[in-house]
DRENRO-516089 format. One line per field, with one value per residue: residue in one letter; x, y, z of N, C-alpha, C, CB in turn; residue number from 1. Coordinates in nm, 4 decimals, always signed. Glycine has a CB too. Example, Ala and Ser with C-alpha at 12.3 -4.5 7.8 and 13.67 -1.06 7.14 Angstrom:
type	c(A; S)
neast	c(+1.3190; +1.2850)
nnorth	c(-0.5690; -0.2250)
nup	c(+0.7800; +0.7080)
caeast	c(+1.2300; +1.3670)
canorth	c(-0.4500; -0.1060)
caup	c(+0.7800; +0.7140)
ceast	c(+1.3200; +1.2900)
cnorth	c(-0.3300; +0.0030)
cup	c(+0.7800; +0.7870)
cbeast	c(+1.1308; +1.4084)
cbnorth	c(-0.4473; -0.0598)
cbup	c(+0.9046; +0.5725)
seq	c(1; 2)
//
This chain:
type	c(M; R; K; F; F; I; T; A; T; V; A; V; G; L; C; G; V; P; A; L; F; A; Q; Q; G; S; D; S; V; R; Q; A; Q; Q; A; L; K; D; K; G; Y; D; P; G; P; V; D; G; V; A; G; P; K; T; H; D; A; L; R; Q; Y; Q; H; K; E; N; L; N; A; N; G; Q; L; G; S; E; T; M; D; H; L; G; V; R; S; G; S; S; G; T; Q; M; K; E; A; G; S; N; M; K; H; S; Y; A; K; G; G; K; D; I; G; H; G; A; K; N; M; G; S; D; V; K; H; G; D; V; V; Q; G; G; K; D; I; G; K; G; V; G; H; G; V; A; K; M; G; E; G; T; G; E; A; A; K; N; A; G; K; S; V; K; N; K; A; T; G; D; K; K; H; Q; P; Q)
neast	c(-5.7880; -5.5992; -5.6117; -5.8475; -5.8681; -5.6440; -5.7404; -5.9796; -5.8805; -5.7296; -5.9300; -6.0926; -5.9035; -5.8735; -6.1104; -6.0524; -5.9166; -6.0718; -6.0575; -5.8698; -5.8521; -6.0764; -6.1756; -6.2384; -6.3663; -6.5901; -6.7976; -7.0829; -7.1322; -7.0839; -7.2860; -7.4732; -7.4703; -7.5194; -7.7975; -7.9095; -7.8669; -7.9524; -8.2713; -8.3017; -8.1208; -7.8786; -7.6054; -7.3295; -7.0317; -7.0027; -6.8203; -6.7707; -6.7042; -6.8375; -6.8927; -6.9426; -7.1995; -7.2831; -7.3738; -7.5806; -7.7782; -7.8304; -7.9850; -8.1649; -8.3144; -8.3864; -8.5765; -8.7599; -8.8401; -8.9265; -8.7850; -8.5006; -8.3561; -8.0535; -7.8401; -7.6568; -7.5665; -7.7243; -7.8219; -8.1224; -8.1725; -8.0296; -8.1735; -8.3821; -8.3074; -8.2605; -7.9859; -7.7900; -7.6462; -7.2908; -6.9979; -6.8167; -6.5736; -6.6240; -6.8507; -6.6949; -6.5612; -6.7438; -6.8111; -6.6099; -6.6214; -6.8678; -6.7821; -6.6182; -6.7056; -6.8801; -6.7854; -6.6061; -6.7832; -6.9405; -6.6522; -6.6092; -6.8654; -6.7513; -6.5374; -6.6362; -6.7973; -6.5679; -6.4626; -6.6341; -6.7009; -6.3848; -6.4014; -6.6180; -6.4762; -6.2866; -6.3741; -6.4681; -6.7057; -6.7213; -6.9320; -7.0957; -6.9226; -6.8958; -7.1599; -7.1492; -6.9224; -7.0179; -7.2722; -7.1893; -6.9859; -7.2238; -7.3831; -7.1873; -7.1243; -7.3646; -7.3588; -7.1282; -7.2261; -7.4561; -7.2905; -7.1201; -7.2826; -7.4219; -7.2231; -7.1378; -7.3279; -7.3067; -7.0425; -7.1458; -7.2894; -7.0916; -6.9101; -7.1283; -7.1861; -6.8943; -6.8742; -7.0425; -7.0759; -7.2522; -7.3189; -7.4598; -7.4053; -7.1117; -6.7971; -6.8504)
nnorth	c(-3.4437; -3.2841; -3.5132; -3.5323; -3.2992; -3.3286; -3.5554; -3.4335; -3.2761; -3.4255; -3.6180; -3.3438; -3.2724; -3.5123; -3.4643; -3.3335; -3.4795; -3.6602; -3.4278; -3.4061; -3.6043; -3.5062; -3.4210; -3.1171; -2.9505; -3.1134; -3.2102; -3.2992; -3.0865; -2.8418; -2.8661; -2.8479; -2.6073; -2.4559; -2.5420; -2.4328; -2.1698; -2.1398; -2.1426; -1.9600; -1.8900; -1.7801; -1.9364; -1.8108; -1.8713; -2.0495; -2.3021; -2.6012; -2.6167; -2.6434; -2.4451; -2.1621; -1.9886; -2.1732; -2.3852; -2.2125; -2.1298; -2.4235; -2.4752; -2.2602; -2.3679; -2.6367; -2.5944; -2.4495; -2.6939; -2.8783; -3.0121; -3.1929; -2.9481; -2.9051; -2.8347; -2.9738; -3.1850; -3.3679; -3.7081; -3.6936; -3.4316; -3.3748; -3.5141; -3.3594; -3.1091; -3.2420; -3.2942; -3.4799; -3.8111; -3.8315; -3.9540; -4.2977; -4.1980; -3.9375; -3.9661; -4.0703; -3.9006; -3.6946; -3.8321; -3.8001; -3.4937; -3.4851; -3.6119; -3.4047; -3.1599; -3.2383; -3.3644; -3.0895; -2.9139; -3.0756; -3.0730; -2.8127; -2.7668; -2.9412; -2.8483; -2.5903; -2.6695; -2.7499; -2.5428; -2.4162; -2.5594; -2.5018; -2.2664; -2.2756; -2.4583; -2.3166; -2.1232; -2.2632; -2.4257; -2.7521; -2.9290; -2.7949; -2.7817; -3.0511; -3.1116; -2.8977; -3.0110; -3.2385; -3.2069; -3.0534; -3.2757; -3.4413; -3.2781; -3.2748; -3.5131; -3.6095; -3.4363; -3.5342; -3.7741; -3.7559; -3.6535; -3.8844; -4.0709; -3.9831; -3.9797; -4.2505; -4.3216; -4.2234; -4.3180; -4.5927; -4.6136; -4.5392; -4.7512; -4.9748; -4.8562; -4.8801; -5.1851; -5.2785; -5.1447; -4.9724; -4.7841; -4.5191; -4.3421; -4.3671; -4.1565; -3.9580)
nup	c(+3.0495; +2.9370; +2.7314; +2.6195; +2.4556; +2.2929; +2.1181; +2.0162; +1.8520; +1.6690; +1.5577; +1.3968; +1.2432; +1.0982; +0.9686; +0.7299; +0.5592; +0.3553; +0.1497; +0.0597; -0.1785; -0.3246; -0.6405; -0.8544; -1.0874; -1.2563; -1.5433; -1.5044; -1.3139; -1.4435; -1.6297; -1.4521; -1.3266; -1.5531; -1.6030; -1.4394; -1.4584; -1.6834; -1.6174; -1.4422; -1.2085; -1.0036; -1.0036; -1.0073; -1.1820; -1.4693; -1.4428; -1.3951; -1.0813; -0.7843; -0.6488; -0.3586; -0.4590; -0.6292; -0.4565; -0.3402; -0.5357; -0.5952; -0.3705; -0.3573; -0.5559; -0.5362; -0.2926; -0.4485; -0.5653; -0.4055; -0.3311; -0.1191; +0.0386; +0.0406; -0.1338; -0.2308; -0.5685; -0.6401; -0.7323; -0.7823; -0.8201; -1.0314; -1.1965; -1.2317; -1.3011; -1.5508; -1.6234; -1.7814; -1.6515; -1.5591; -1.6690; -1.5594; -1.4667; -1.4012; -1.1947; -1.0055; -0.9252; -0.8404; -0.6459; -0.4533; -0.4325; -0.2838; -0.0316; +0.0137; +0.0703; +0.2809; +0.4952; +0.5558; +0.6008; +0.8330; +1.0054; +1.0545; +1.2382; +1.4176; +1.5399; +1.6392; +1.8307; +1.9751; +2.0729; +2.2102; +2.4124; +2.5213; +2.5857; +2.8004; +2.9823; +3.0513; +3.1810; +3.4278; +3.3499; +3.3403; +3.2556; +3.0661; +2.8967; +2.7928; +2.7104; +2.4628; +2.3082; +2.2804; +2.1134; +1.8989; +1.7909; +1.7095; +1.5640; +1.3419; +1.2574; +1.1654; +0.9601; +0.7877; +0.7135; +0.5677; +0.3379; +0.2887; +0.1904; -0.0201; -0.1575; -0.1286; -0.2939; -0.5741; -0.6061; -0.6358; -0.8776; -1.0378; -1.0839; -1.1539; -1.3924; -1.5334; -1.5090; -1.6191; -1.8984; -1.9856; -2.2235; -2.2621; -2.0115; -2.0209; -2.1702; -2.3727)
caeast	c(-5.8431; -5.5400; -5.5766; -5.9594; -5.7978; -5.5345; -5.8149; -6.0655; -5.7732; -5.6906; -6.0678; -6.1011; -5.7840; -5.8861; -6.1859; -6.0223; -5.8391; -6.1291; -6.0796; -5.7308; -5.8921; -6.1707; -6.1635; -6.3120; -6.3936; -6.6848; -6.8849; -7.1767; -7.1433; -7.0870; -7.3978; -7.5865; -7.4443; -7.5801; -7.9192; -7.9623; -7.8819; -8.1268; -8.3994; -8.3038; -8.1180; -7.7581; -7.4777; -7.1960; -6.9275; -7.0281; -6.6742; -6.7374; -6.6747; -6.9294; -6.8645; -7.0789; -7.2699; -7.3544; -7.4504; -7.6933; -7.8518; -7.8956; -8.0893; -8.2946; -8.3915; -8.4315; -8.6429; -8.8688; -8.8914; -8.9667; -8.6647; -8.4173; -8.2873; -7.8960; -7.7423; -7.5754; -7.6112; -7.7547; -7.9293; -8.2870; -8.1506; -7.9395; -8.2328; -8.4814; -8.2137; -8.2208; -7.8640; -7.7198; -7.5736; -7.1640; -6.9169; -6.8202; -6.4903; -6.7300; -6.9471; -6.5876; -6.5253; -6.8456; -6.8034; -6.5235; -6.7031; -6.9882; -6.7100; -6.5168; -6.8049; -6.9569; -6.6632; -6.5531; -6.9184; -6.9157; -6.5393; -6.6596; -6.8942; -6.7088; -6.4601; -6.7242; -6.8219; -6.4609; -6.4119; -6.7396; -6.6450; -6.2848; -6.4631; -6.6950; -6.4453; -6.1697; -6.4951; -6.5093; -6.8497; -6.7427; -7.0574; -7.1781; -6.8364; -6.9080; -7.2796; -7.1298; -6.8702; -7.1327; -7.3764; -7.0920; -6.9448; -7.3590; -7.4254; -7.0862; -7.1230; -7.4642; -7.3527; -7.0704; -7.2844; -7.5325; -7.2310; -7.1134; -7.4207; -7.4278; -7.0661; -7.1880; -7.4718; -7.2498; -6.9511; -7.1727; -7.3068; -6.9603; -6.8889; -7.2212; -7.1526; -6.8037; -6.8870; -7.2247; -7.0278; -7.3578; -7.3079; -7.4940; -7.3267; -6.9879; -6.7847; -6.8885)
canorth	c(-3.3151; -3.2853; -3.6382; -3.5168; -3.1983; -3.3928; -3.6277; -3.3491; -3.2066; -3.5214; -3.6103; -3.2257; -3.3063; -3.5827; -3.4779; -3.2567; -3.5727; -3.6625; -3.2993; -3.4264; -3.7011; -3.4654; -3.3291; -3.0326; -2.9279; -3.1789; -3.1768; -3.3012; -2.9951; -2.7490; -2.8870; -2.8544; -2.4746; -2.3894; -2.5527; -2.3219; -2.0416; -2.1082; -2.1545; -1.7775; -1.9173; -1.7652; -2.0394; -1.7980; -1.8967; -2.1944; -2.3643; -2.7111; -2.6049; -2.6259; -2.3237; -2.1288; -1.9346; -2.2880; -2.4518; -2.1294; -2.1375; -2.5385; -2.4610; -2.2122; -2.4478; -2.7716; -2.5420; -2.4125; -2.7819; -2.9363; -3.1348; -3.1675; -2.8520; -2.9376; -2.7752; -3.0426; -3.2064; -3.5530; -3.7522; -3.6720; -3.2859; -3.3934; -3.5681; -3.2635; -3.0336; -3.2946; -3.3145; -3.6184; -3.8461; -3.8020; -4.0901; -4.3523; -4.1010; -3.8139; -4.0435; -4.1115; -3.7395; -3.6130; -3.8814; -3.7027; -3.3516; -3.5484; -3.6301; -3.3227; -3.0448; -3.2518; -3.3388; -2.9451; -2.8704; -3.1522; -3.0261; -2.6723; -2.7861; -3.0121; -2.7449; -2.5018; -2.7304; -2.7853; -2.3922; -2.3559; -2.6227; -2.4704; -2.1342; -2.3604; -2.5190; -2.2389; -2.0861; -2.3554; -2.5108; -2.8725; -2.9991; -2.7443; -2.7802; -3.1624; -3.0785; -2.8200; -3.0860; -3.3592; -3.1109; -3.0207; -3.3768; -3.5085; -3.2072; -3.2694; -3.6264; -3.5935; -3.3840; -3.6044; -3.8960; -3.7258; -3.6662; -4.0068; -4.1198; -3.9607; -4.0430; -4.3562; -4.3389; -4.1803; -4.4215; -4.6841; -4.5465; -4.5030; -4.8846; -5.0399; -4.8184; -4.9320; -5.2892; -5.3307; -5.0934; -4.9006; -4.6678; -4.4069; -4.3246; -4.3736; -4.0245; -3.9123)
caup	c(+2.9952; +2.8131; +2.6102; +2.5021; +2.3690; +2.1791; +2.0543; +1.9544; +1.7313; +1.5612; +1.4837; +1.3450; +1.1540; +1.0028; +0.8726; +0.6309; +0.4655; +0.2258; +0.0873; -0.0488; -0.2882; -0.3706; -0.7912; -0.8930; -1.2552; -1.2824; -1.6389; -1.4365; -1.2058; -1.5227; -1.6673; -1.3678; -1.3228; -1.6662; -1.6032; -1.2790; -1.5265; -1.7558; -1.5043; -1.3580; -1.0940; -1.0632; -0.9876; -1.0475; -1.3251; -1.5184; -1.4531; -1.3207; -1.0057; -0.7113; -0.5122; -0.2710; -0.4970; -0.7039; -0.3438; -0.3253; -0.6306; -0.5847; -0.2622; -0.3865; -0.6736; -0.4754; -0.2590; -0.5167; -0.6633; -0.2937; -0.3408; -0.0366; -0.0091; +0.1185; -0.2042; -0.3337; -0.7017; -0.5986; -0.8661; -0.7780; -0.8453; -1.1457; -1.3078; -1.2114; -1.3818; -1.6802; -1.6406; -1.7801; -1.5531; -1.5979; -1.6915; -1.4332; -1.3864; -1.3397; -1.0845; -0.8791; -0.8818; -0.7597; -0.4638; -0.4081; -0.3880; -0.1700; +0.0582; +0.0558; +0.1245; +0.3894; +0.5892; +0.5551; +0.6938; +0.9460; +1.0727; +1.1042; +1.3535; +1.5362; +1.5952; +1.6686; +1.9519; +2.0844; +2.0565; +2.2756; +2.5510; +2.5537; +2.6968; +2.9158; +3.0650; +3.0879; +3.2803; +3.5248; +3.3379; +3.2621; +3.2058; +2.9901; +2.7889; +2.7338; +2.5979; +2.3666; +2.2431; +2.2250; +2.0132; +1.7692; +1.7526; +1.6632; +1.4257; +1.2451; +1.2032; +1.0868; +0.7869; +0.7485; +0.6935; +0.4554; +0.2275; +0.2587; +0.1745; -0.1563; -0.2251; -0.1986; -0.4375; -0.7127; -0.6492; -0.6702; -1.0235; -1.1325; -1.0537; -1.2441; -1.5280; -1.5659; -1.5222; -1.7340; -1.9958; -2.0261; -2.3383; -2.2470; -1.9395; -2.0916; -2.2103; -2.5468)
ceast	c(-5.7613; -5.5950; -5.6914; -5.9456; -5.7300; -5.6426; -5.9312; -5.9797; -5.7474; -5.8310; -6.1225; -6.0004; -5.8138; -5.9686; -6.1749; -5.9320; -5.9195; -6.1302; -5.9323; -5.7902; -6.0169; -6.0801; -6.2624; -6.2859; -6.5147; -6.7506; -7.0093; -7.2053; -7.1529; -7.2202; -7.5040; -7.6044; -7.5153; -7.7263; -7.9776; -7.9763; -7.9855; -8.2271; -8.4014; -8.2458; -7.9562; -7.6107; -7.3262; -7.1204; -6.9833; -6.8965; -6.6329; -6.7443; -6.7684; -6.8756; -6.9894; -7.2485; -7.3548; -7.4732; -7.6018; -7.8390; -7.9536; -8.0074; -8.2197; -8.3725; -8.4420; -8.5719; -8.8199; -8.9624; -8.9214; -8.8886; -8.6050; -8.3414; -8.1563; -7.8040; -7.6504; -7.6197; -7.6158; -7.8094; -8.0127; -8.2585; -8.1124; -8.0744; -8.3675; -8.4625; -8.2423; -8.1009; -7.8116; -7.6279; -7.4185; -7.1252; -6.8618; -6.6958; -6.5317; -6.7663; -6.8324; -6.5969; -6.6156; -6.8782; -6.7138; -6.5392; -6.7538; -6.8783; -6.6422; -6.5639; -6.8468; -6.8459; -6.5819; -6.6666; -6.8972; -6.7633; -6.5468; -6.7110; -6.8355; -6.5929; -6.5344; -6.8073; -6.7224; -6.4327; -6.5028; -6.6967; -6.4922; -6.3192; -6.5474; -6.5835; -6.3205; -6.2880; -6.5564; -6.6771; -6.8115; -6.8266; -7.1161; -7.0608; -6.8333; -7.0281; -7.2082; -7.0304; -6.9110; -7.2217; -7.2841; -7.0604; -7.0681; -7.3836; -7.3155; -7.1080; -7.2171; -7.4405; -7.2189; -7.1424; -7.3760; -7.4329; -7.1856; -7.2125; -7.4264; -7.3236; -7.0907; -7.2600; -7.3847; -7.1024; -6.9824; -7.2219; -7.2039; -6.9031; -6.9625; -7.2014; -7.0487; -6.8093; -6.9989; -7.1614; -7.1465; -7.2882; -7.3488; -7.4716; -7.1397; -6.9465; -6.8158; -6.7474)
cnorth	c(-3.2599; -3.3889; -3.6250; -3.3876; -3.2160; -3.4894; -3.5961; -3.2792; -3.3212; -3.5521; -3.4858; -3.2026; -3.3738; -3.5700; -3.3505; -3.3407; -3.6220; -3.5504; -3.2845; -3.5119; -3.6248; -3.4097; -3.2419; -3.0265; -3.0235; -3.1306; -3.1649; -3.0948; -2.8611; -2.7716; -2.8192; -2.6258; -2.4062; -2.3923; -2.4697; -2.1987; -1.9986; -2.1242; -2.0187; -1.7800; -1.8732; -1.8296; -1.9813; -1.8542; -2.0150; -2.2416; -2.4466; -2.7473; -2.5537; -2.5698; -2.2942; -2.0704; -2.0643; -2.3425; -2.3442; -2.1833; -2.3081; -2.5401; -2.3668; -2.3304; -2.5808; -2.7242; -2.5649; -2.5377; -2.9165; -3.0769; -3.1122; -3.0820; -2.8623; -2.8720; -2.8595; -3.0925; -3.3792; -3.6113; -3.7005; -3.4925; -3.2632; -3.4230; -3.4163; -3.1365; -3.0535; -3.2381; -3.4579; -3.6862; -3.8722; -3.9673; -4.1747; -4.2521; -3.9366; -3.8530; -4.0075; -3.9204; -3.6537; -3.7035; -3.7966; -3.6003; -3.3697; -3.5081; -3.5221; -3.1776; -3.0963; -3.2897; -3.2108; -2.9144; -2.9497; -3.1123; -2.9058; -2.7189; -2.8588; -2.8909; -2.6205; -2.5519; -2.7885; -2.6365; -2.3695; -2.4444; -2.5822; -2.3496; -2.1836; -2.3602; -2.4068; -2.1388; -2.1565; -2.4355; -2.5967; -2.9221; -2.9490; -2.7602; -2.9119; -3.2034; -3.0101; -2.9073; -3.1974; -3.2819; -3.1090; -3.1617; -3.4344; -3.4014; -3.2356; -3.3775; -3.6569; -3.5482; -3.4706; -3.7507; -3.8696; -3.7305; -3.7733; -4.0915; -4.1162; -3.9915; -4.1620; -4.4194; -4.3418; -4.2983; -4.5371; -4.7438; -4.5574; -4.6682; -4.9815; -5.0059; -4.8682; -5.0892; -5.3554; -5.2659; -4.9920; -4.7436; -4.5534; -4.3051; -4.3185; -4.1997; -4.0629; -3.9016)
cup	c(+2.8478; +2.6628; +2.5139; +2.4109; +2.2581; +2.0877; +1.9408; +1.8308; +1.6271; +1.4779; +1.3971; +1.2212; +1.0361; +0.9012; +0.7431; +0.4934; +0.3468; +0.1099; -0.0131; -0.1773; -0.3808; -0.5298; -0.8019; -1.0441; -1.3121; -1.4173; -1.5820; -1.3672; -1.3461; -1.5675; -1.6184; -1.3288; -1.4735; -1.6929; -1.5272; -1.3416; -1.6015; -1.7138; -1.4254; -1.2178; -1.1238; -0.9942; -0.9815; -1.1953; -1.3727; -1.5573; -1.4054; -1.1645; -0.9069; -0.5928; -0.4395; -0.3639; -0.6054; -0.5751; -0.3011; -0.4117; -0.6719; -0.4774; -0.2889; -0.4965; -0.6276; -0.3977; -0.3229; -0.5531; -0.5513; -0.3317; -0.1764; -0.0660; +0.0774; +0.0095; -0.2576; -0.4452; -0.6506; -0.7403; -0.8859; -0.8391; -0.9815; -1.2337; -1.2936; -1.2884; -1.5511; -1.7240; -1.6891; -1.6929; -1.6052; -1.6486; -1.5502; -1.3906; -1.3099; -1.1978; -0.9413; -0.8482; -0.7909; -0.6258; -0.3824; -0.3545; -0.2732; -0.0691; +0.1505; +0.1263; +0.2706; +0.5025; +0.5947; +0.6503; +0.8373; +1.0534; +1.1346; +1.2431; +1.4793; +1.6373; +1.6461; +1.8468; +2.0493; +2.1105; +2.2109; +2.4385; +2.5852; +2.6298; +2.8178; +3.0057; +3.1324; +3.2192; +3.4202; +3.5137; +3.2641; +3.2298; +3.1022; +2.8540; +2.6983; +2.7004; +2.5068; +2.2567; +2.1421; +2.0921; +1.9121; +1.7157; +1.6575; +1.5659; +1.3142; +1.1879; +1.1503; +0.9239; +0.7263; +0.6704; +0.5929; +0.3142; +0.2313; +0.2011; +0.0442; -0.2332; -0.2405; -0.3199; -0.6056; -0.6895; -0.7126; -0.8424; -1.1197; -1.1636; -1.1507; -1.3551; -1.5776; -1.5858; -1.6162; -1.8761; -2.0919; -2.1007; -2.3119; -2.1041; -1.9565; -2.1219; -2.3363; -2.6151)
cbeast	c(-5.8256; -5.4029; -5.5742; -6.1106; -5.7204; -5.3841; -5.8539; -6.1250; -5.6034; -5.6197; -6.1662; -6.0820; -5.6883; -5.8973; -6.3163; -5.9441; -5.7891; -6.2473; -6.1020; -5.5808; -5.9483; -6.2503; -6.1741; -6.2949; -6.2427; -6.7618; -6.8850; -7.1321; -6.9854; -6.9822; -7.4128; -7.5275; -7.2731; -7.5233; -7.9522; -7.8289; -7.7955; -8.1727; -8.3760; -8.4866; -8.1792; -7.7529; -7.4779; -7.1369; -6.7466; -7.1330; -6.5914; -6.6305; -6.5915; -6.9988; -6.8089; -7.0167; -7.2013; -7.2208; -7.3248; -7.6415; -7.7460; -7.8003; -8.0164; -8.2752; -8.2952; -8.3034; -8.5700; -8.8226; -8.7702; -9.1362; -8.5124; -8.3657; -8.3647; -7.8473; -7.6833; -7.5200; -7.4935; -7.9092; -7.9907; -8.3837; -8.0466; -7.8052; -8.2876; -8.4900; -8.0610; -8.3190; -7.8145; -7.6598; -7.6418; -7.0669; -6.7775; -6.8021; -6.3870; -6.8866; -6.9762; -6.3734; -6.5198; -6.9920; -6.7342; -6.4695; -6.8218; -7.0520; -6.6393; -6.4319; -6.9530; -7.0756; -6.5685; -6.5418; -7.0859; -6.9099; -6.4408; -6.7876; -6.9769; -6.6218; -6.3665; -6.8296; -6.8962; -6.3151; -6.4717; -6.9138; -6.6504; -6.2005; -6.5778; -6.7544; -6.4174; -6.0775; -6.6018; -6.4932; -6.9828; -6.7094; -7.1537; -7.2410; -6.7057; -6.8576; -7.4135; -7.0737; -6.8203; -7.2684; -7.4300; -6.9371; -6.8979; -7.4894; -7.4398; -6.9543; -7.0965; -7.5392; -7.3158; -6.9973; -7.3425; -7.6019; -7.1526; -7.0823; -7.5336; -7.4531; -6.9225; -7.2265; -7.6150; -7.2077; -6.8915; -7.2411; -7.3253; -6.8189; -6.9295; -7.3448; -7.1394; -6.7255; -6.8856; -7.4489; -6.9652; -7.4614; -7.3740; -7.6099; -7.3788; -7.0128; -6.6549; -6.9790)
cbnorth	c(-3.1987; -3.3215; -3.8172; -3.5089; -3.1426; -3.5071; -3.6799; -3.2463; -3.1522; -3.6665; -3.6274; -3.1346; -3.3866; -3.6679; -3.4912; -3.1395; -3.6966; -3.6865; -3.1677; -3.5334; -3.8556; -3.3606; -3.4117; -2.9172; -2.9727; -3.1777; -3.2626; -3.4404; -3.0006; -2.7448; -2.9906; -2.9987; -2.4575; -2.4369; -2.6575; -2.2933; -2.0267; -2.1667; -2.2923; -1.7026; -2.0652; -1.6223; -2.1389; -1.8577; -1.9227; -2.2078; -2.3121; -2.7207; -2.5677; -2.7327; -2.1591; -1.9810; -1.8081; -2.4289; -2.4675; -1.9836; -2.0884; -2.6370; -2.4053; -2.0511; -2.4766; -2.8446; -2.4405; -2.3379; -2.8097; -2.9351; -3.0982; -3.2500; -2.7207; -3.1332; -2.6887; -3.1342; -3.1420; -3.5885; -3.8579; -3.6990; -3.2271; -3.5240; -3.7732; -3.2354; -3.0858; -3.2747; -3.2777; -3.6255; -3.9627; -3.7246; -4.0477; -4.5298; -4.0783; -3.7972; -4.2610; -4.2122; -3.6524; -3.5819; -4.0466; -3.6716; -3.3025; -3.7497; -3.6954; -3.3013; -3.0228; -3.3598; -3.4342; -2.8507; -2.9275; -3.3020; -3.0208; -2.5933; -2.8183; -3.1730; -2.7066; -2.5016; -2.8178; -2.8875; -2.2821; -2.3901; -2.7929; -2.4671; -2.0214; -2.5241; -2.6621; -2.1343; -2.0901; -2.2668; -2.4479; -2.9483; -3.0074; -2.5897; -2.7517; -3.2424; -2.9865; -2.6854; -3.1145; -3.4093; -2.9421; -2.9322; -3.4533; -3.5345; -3.0357; -3.2539; -3.7045; -3.5036; -3.1745; -3.6078; -3.9560; -3.5781; -3.5850; -4.0502; -4.0452; -3.8460; -4.0383; -4.3759; -4.1332; -3.9654; -4.4594; -4.6867; -4.4053; -4.3854; -4.9071; -5.0248; -4.6975; -4.8880; -5.3141; -5.2021; -5.2133; -4.8824; -4.6892; -4.4286; -4.4043; -4.4763; -3.9451; -3.7340)
cbup	c(+3.1230; +2.8600; +2.6744; +2.5702; +2.4268; +2.2659; +2.1422; +2.0633; +1.8013; +1.6305; +1.5861; +1.4529; +1.2199; +1.0383; +0.9433; +0.7043; +0.5425; +0.2523; +0.2183; +0.0353; -0.2122; -0.2584; -0.9300; -0.8177; -1.3509; -1.1726; -1.7421; -1.3222; -1.0650; -1.6159; -1.6581; -1.1894; -1.3046; -1.7738; -1.5818; -1.1251; -1.5982; -1.8544; -1.3812; -1.3243; -1.0393; -1.0763; -1.1160; -0.9411; -1.3005; -1.6434; -1.4297; -1.3515; -1.0315; -0.6984; -0.5672; -0.1577; -0.5399; -0.7591; -0.1960; -0.3762; -0.7308; -0.5623; -0.1397; -0.4548; -0.8017; -0.3600; -0.2683; -0.6352; -0.8044; -0.2690; -0.4938; -0.0040; -0.0055; +0.1440; -0.1353; -0.2905; -0.8494; -0.4498; -0.8777; -0.5667; -0.7564; -1.1328; -1.2839; -1.0742; -1.3378; -1.7797; -1.5285; -1.8729; -1.4896; -1.4636; -1.7845; -1.4220; -1.4852; -1.4318; -1.1309; -0.9412; -1.0090; -0.8555; -0.4339; -0.4719; -0.4753; -0.1723; +0.0067; -0.0666; +0.0183; +0.3641; +0.5607; +0.3981; +0.6118; +0.8784; +0.9964; +1.0016; +1.3321; +1.4711; +1.4982; +1.5204; +1.9245; +2.0339; +1.8773; +2.1853; +2.5415; +2.4542; +2.6119; +2.8778; +3.0112; +2.9160; +3.1982; +3.6569; +3.2799; +3.2879; +3.2942; +3.0475; +2.8428; +2.7934; +2.6447; +2.4262; +2.3125; +2.3796; +2.0638; +1.8104; +1.8687; +1.7836; +1.4459; +1.2841; +1.2634; +1.1587; +0.7651; +0.8470; +0.8106; +0.4833; +0.1964; +0.3467; +0.2404; -0.1795; -0.1371; -0.1468; -0.4394; -0.7279; -0.5591; -0.5799; -1.0152; -1.0310; -0.9149; -1.2243; -1.5456; -1.4889; -1.4158; -1.6730; -2.0632; -1.8831; -2.4527; -2.2808; -1.8731; -2.2424; -2.1861; -2.5689)
seq	c(1; 2; 3; 4; 5; 6; 7; 8; 9; 10; 11; 12; 13; 14; 15; 16; 17; 18; 19; 20; 21; 22; 23; 24; 25; 26; 27; 28; 29; 30; 31; 32; 33; 34; 35; 36; 37; 38; 39; 40; 41; 42; 43; 44; 45; 46; 47; 48; 49; 50; 51; 52; 53; 54; 55; 56; 57; 58; 59; 60; 61; 62; 63; 64; 65; 66; 67; 68; 69; 70; 71; 72; 73; 74; 75; 76; 77; 78; 79; 80; 81; 82; 83; 84; 85; 86; 87; 88; 89; 90; 91; 92; 93; 94; 95; 96; 97; 98; 99; 100; 101; 102; 103; 104; 105; 106; 107; 108; 109; 110; 111; 112; 113; 114; 115; 116; 117; 118; 119; 120; 121; 122; 123; 124; 125; 126; 127; 128; 129; 130; 131; 132; 133; 134; 135; 136; 137; 138; 139; 140; 141; 142; 143; 144; 145; 146; 147; 148; 149; 150; 151; 152; 153; 154; 155; 156; 157; 158; 159; 160; 161; 162; 163; 164; 165; 166; 167; 168; 169; 170; 171; 172)
//
């Protein structure tokens, strides 16, 4: 049981590693925030930081536009908002941001499952504890997978734009 707790703790700790590489202040996020504000949504300050208000405004906009209402600024949402794709550097920053947010959410789900498991085991219900940690890991990894997919798309665009010299996606 002790080995399990150590493994769970290490797994939750590793979820924060991508956050170290993510960068804030993206031009595309700033443009999206302004577009959301222009359309009557409140993304908070237009500062290039995709905080909770920006994610809420994105979810509301995505829901109204029949998009995947995940609160993330993916390419489909950017196209709908009329936000131009960023430079290859901006797209890499967005990939980092995708990873940061999805891994943070996934880590919280895993932590919640571990907390529930600890409570169940403390009260002698080991089977329910196993189920709780399984649910937490399952939900957490699903969120991480979504963010990793978005990050891979953004990184792929960045590499393509850099390799082909696509001028419309290069910094002005």
